[in-house]
N, C-alpha and C positions, 0 to 999 in steps of 0.2 A: 702538699700531698706526697705521700711516700710511695716508693716504687713497688712495694709489696701490695699496696692498695690498688695500684694501677694494674698489676699483673693479674689480679683476681677478677677484673672486669672482662666481659666478653667484647667481641669486636664492635657490635652496635653501640654498646655503652661507651666504648673508647671514642668512637666517632662523635657521639653526642657530647662527650666531655671535651673533646678537641674543639668542637664548634663553640661551646660555652666559653672556653678559655680564650679563644680568638676574639669573641665579642667583648669579653671583659678587658682584654688588652687594648682593643679599639677604644673602649670607654675611658680607660686609664690614660691613654695617649691624648684623647680629647680633653680630659680634665687637666692634663699637664699643659696643653696649649693655651688654655684659658686661665691658667694659674689657680686652679681650685683643687689640685691634687694634694691630699693630706699626707700620704705615705709614698714617696717616690720609689722606695725599695720594693713595693708591691709589683711594679712593672717587671723588675728583674725576676721575682719569684714566679710570676705568671709565664714569662718567657721560658724559664727552666721547666715548668710543668708542661708546657706545650711540647718542648723537646723530649721530655720523658714519655709522654703519650705517643708521640710520633715514633719514637724508638721502639716501644712495645708493639705498636701496630706493624712496624716493619719486621720485627722478630716473628710475630705471628704469621705474617705473610710468607716469610722465608721458610718457616717450619711447615706450613701448609703445602708449599711447592716441593719441599724435600720429601714429604710423605707420599706425594702423588707420583 
């Protein structure tokens, strides 16, 4: 997921996306524990996507407080 795609989402969509990514990460870790994970690099990509979404959420939060 690219940062430009994330920036275009509103706050509710970002929170939903974050929840989806966290559940996907949980499922990937579970698959890793039972040795059924096909692509271990997917865990790394999901972690980075979570960080990107959290960063954009924080930026939007800071810009909202700066405007107020």
